[in-house]
N, C-alpha and C positions, 0 to 999 in steps of 0.2 A: 454354231457359228449362227445358223438359222435363227436359231432361238433368241439370242441376246441382241439381234438385229430388229427381229418383230418387240422384244421387250423393249427399247429404246422407244421405237417408233410409239409403239402405245403410251408411253411414259411421257413423251413429248405433245403427242392429241390429248391426254388426260392434263398437262402442264397448261394448254393453251385454253384448256374449256375453265380451266381456277382460274387462271389470271384474267378471263373475260367476264367471268363470274363474279371477281374480287375486286377490280379495279378502281374503286371509291378506298378501300381498306388497305389496301397495297399504298394507296398513295399516301396514306392518311400517316402508313407507318413510315413511309418515306421522308417525309416532311419531320416528324419524329425523331427518325435519325439525324436529319439535318439540322435539327433545331438542338440535340444535342449535343454533337460536335459543332454548333455554332457557325457552320458555312450557311453561305447563299444557295438556295434550291435552283437546278438547274435539270433542263429538260434530258443535255448528255446523261449526267449522271442517272436520273432515273431510268433512262433506259439501260444503264449497265446494272442498275438494280435488276430490274427484269430479268436479262439477260444473266444474271448470277440465281435467278430463279431456275431457269430455263436448263443451266449446267448443273444444277441440284435434281431435279426433273426422275433422274432416275433411280435415285435413291429416295424421295419423298414420293414417289408412284405410290406403294399400297398406303400410305397415308391419306394419300387424295382420293384413291379410288374407295376407300371406306370413307371417307367425307362426302364425297358426291354420292355414294348409297343412301349415308345416312342423313344428311339436310340437303341435299341439292347443291353441294358444293360451296354452299358460304360459309363464311367465317362467323363463329358466334364470335361478339363481341362483348 
């Protein structure tokens, strides 16, 4: 149980680093998503979009760790 809690905490910390370094790219991806569904962008839905990233953080933690090691955590476009 201690390992699981530690892993969850580490994955959340890595996700915070990932979101902070890729704010612009995530916002652009959100705008593309809203354009695809022909909806008006709103701050509430953007917050929900970021929240879903945090929910996925335990699954994405190994990939984010490798991304941080490889190029500082920036998404390559």
